[in-house]
N, C-alpha and C positions, 0 to 999 in steps of 0.2 A: 979736461979728464974727466970722465965719468966716473962718480963713487955711488956707491949704494952702501948705507950706514944703516944695519940691523941693530935693536936693542929691546929689552923686555922679558928677555929670558929670565929663567930661575928655576928653583926650587920649589915644587908645590905638590900637596898632597892630592891624591884622587879625588874626584870630583870638584877640585878648586878649578879657578881661571887665571890667565893670563892674557895681556895686550901687548902683542909684537907691534914694533912701529919701523919703519923703512924709509929712512930720507935719501932722496936721489938729488945727486947734482950734476951738470955737466952736459943734460939733455933738455929736450922740450917734453917734459913730463907727461903733459896731457895727450901727449900724443901716441903713449905708450900702452900697450896692454901689460897689465902686471900681473905678478904671479909669485905665490909661496911656494916652495920645496922643504921636502925635510929630508933626512938621512940618519936613521939610526946604524949604532954599531954593526958591521959586520953586513950591512945590508946596502942596496942600491939607492942613489938619491931618488923620489918619488914626488909627485906632483901632488899638491894639496889644493891648493884653490888659485882661481884668478879673476881678475876684473876687467872689465873694458875700459877704453879713454874715459868715459863720460860718468862711468860707475853704474849705468843701470843695468848692466849685464854680469853675470857673476856664475862660475864653475865650482864644484866642490868635489874631491875624492869622497867614493860613497862613503867611508869610514868615519868621516868627519861631517858628512851633511847633518845639519840640525844642531852641532854643538861648537861650529868654527862659523865666523862671519868675517868675509873679507870687505873692507872697504877704503876709501881713497877721498883725499883732499887734494886737489890739484894745484890750489892757491898756495898750498904749503910742500909742493913735491913730495908728499907722505902718502904711504899705503899702510894699510893696517892689518894686522889680523888678530881679532877677538877671539879666545880660545877659552871655552867653558865644559864645564863636564868631563873634564881630564883624566885622562885613563893612563895608569902604566905603560901601554901599548903605544901612546903617543911620545914618549922620551925619545929626543932625537935633537939634530942641531938643525935649525930652521933657517931657510935662507930665502933672500927677496931678490927677484928676477925678473929683468926686463924681456919680456916675450920676444922671441925671434933675433936676440941679440946674445951677444958673449958676455955679457955684462950681471955678474952675480956679487952679491955682498959676500961679506967674512963669515957669516953666520952668528946665530946667538943659540946657545944650549937651552933647550927645555928638559926638566927631569921632573917625572911626576912619580910620587911615593905611593906603595900600596900601602 
């Protein structure tokens, strides 16, 4: 059974930082490209960042470039999203996703106050 479990969300003031964590079980994690998505109220789910299997290649949505960093630890079956310089428009539920599959986490809420 494949499970993706996110944690690390919360309430933070604008300009603050949070680190999201996603632990994956039930798959050979090191073979998977991993992504973070987010969904704000009333909006569609959108891509935030992705990382390749070895961690040497990353991609970011334009609005988070220079503020967010995706990383992974294959030995721990874990992917991270370090978020800094947070803005109110970053408020959303953040989801971990195994690229090319139907596997999603349950989401973790990030709320940025102005």
